[in-house]
C-alpha angles and dihedrals in degrees: 000000000000135000110248104175141007122204129193114208129186133197129174125224114202116216119224092236137003109286124213110188119202094247091061095066126224099289103046123101119271121246116247101176144018130218124231100197125167147180116229112196115196125198138201089250094060096254118132124199125199130207138165117273112253103182106279104130094184109040094165091122087079092065110110093022121135105232091212089066089069091133091060090045091053092051093049103039112013110036095071089232094098131030116356097254120143089212105147090114090057091048089054090051090051090053088050089055093049092051092048092048092053094034093236135118113252095243091062090052089054093052108271120225096172142004102210125068125194113231136200125214109243109206116198113201143076104234142162122283092255093048093051093049093048092047095049091048089052091050091051089051089054091057104264113147094187132038132187120217124201122231139179102105114163089265114044090206088066088054091053092048090057093052091047091051093050092047091051091048098049103028130220101305095078117081108231118201124187130209118195094180090211092153091063106098125224098027094171084229128088106272119241118261121224087256092054092047091052093047092049093046092053092048093048090047089059088054092054095246111175098220142352111220124209099346089164135020114286091240092060093084093156092052093046093048092049090049094048091050092051100054140045095220111098116255113216135187149119108112090130095048104126096210138010088251089064087071092061098095093038090057096043094047095043092240093143130038089185123038117212111194119172117220094219112005095100097019095236105087112061129158094303090048094056093047092050093046091049091053092049092046091052090056089057094042092249128140128228119215105171123222114232122203117246096217136103092283091060098115095053093043091045093050091051091048093051091052091050093049096047091073094055130067095200093069100088099175144348137227118261111186107222125158115140133248092018106036106038140127088264094055104032100035104031095118099051124084097222114032121209105254125185115241129218094271092057093254138113119222120225114236123244089218116120121271114349089347088222116125116197124216109232 
């Protein structure tokens, strides 16, 4: 089998209102639309694979490639160790072809150990106390067993007050996760110091928060490792790590308890990258809870992430961006035939369809 053609398609998803995510800061422009952009890889056997677009405008170098040599492709074009291609979306499309050719979902080809993955609702905005409480209660009613709250208000004590209010409102059964977004520069807010991060981690620990994400910049490995060693709450991070090798010092120094690679965000992770990182993390008794982009390519990135996670036991849950009316099934999954919908147990079931199991509406 050989690749004969690669197409790049683009569709625009209009949001119902201007959206200002927490990581943009208070003075940046709001988002009014999302892009659902894809690679379609065609083969000489009539099989077409689909993957999320990751920035390569001319992917013609894939023509002639044997999709079954996806490992070689990952080493050359995705790993970040070879040519500077951000080709994780193409790697995902090749896996889709392989699964369709064999008539098997990708996760079974990788060595499945489960077919259901717990998810957490990743909210995206800085809101008032009442808005946060109402939103979390609605998410619990929809079946979510874990919810992530965004921080980094001008005064960190106001952040803590929000988490305390939500914990009081929903009780101890809900897993609360917290994202400080301190690796997003510029934040338009004063960044946390190491002292502030330690104070916040200890306070969140008292509230039973499951993890604290990005309390310090990713490059501050010393600060992160000192913080992680000083508290019981899990310290998480790594969504901006450009390659899996970028996690090396974070793992060795104990900077992260939970690694958060993103299958497409930087274009150098991919399905193989997450499976390799999960195996390495297990050796060091670390967990992997992948980050998933909250853009128009969410369903394809999410599908690839689920398949990667299903072959590893140390991936306890995955991010599911959900923040009505901006991040919803209607906005993020409008161009797929079967949206990913959370079930009553707080999990999402992997499909038994071949490849990604994600059919796109043309």
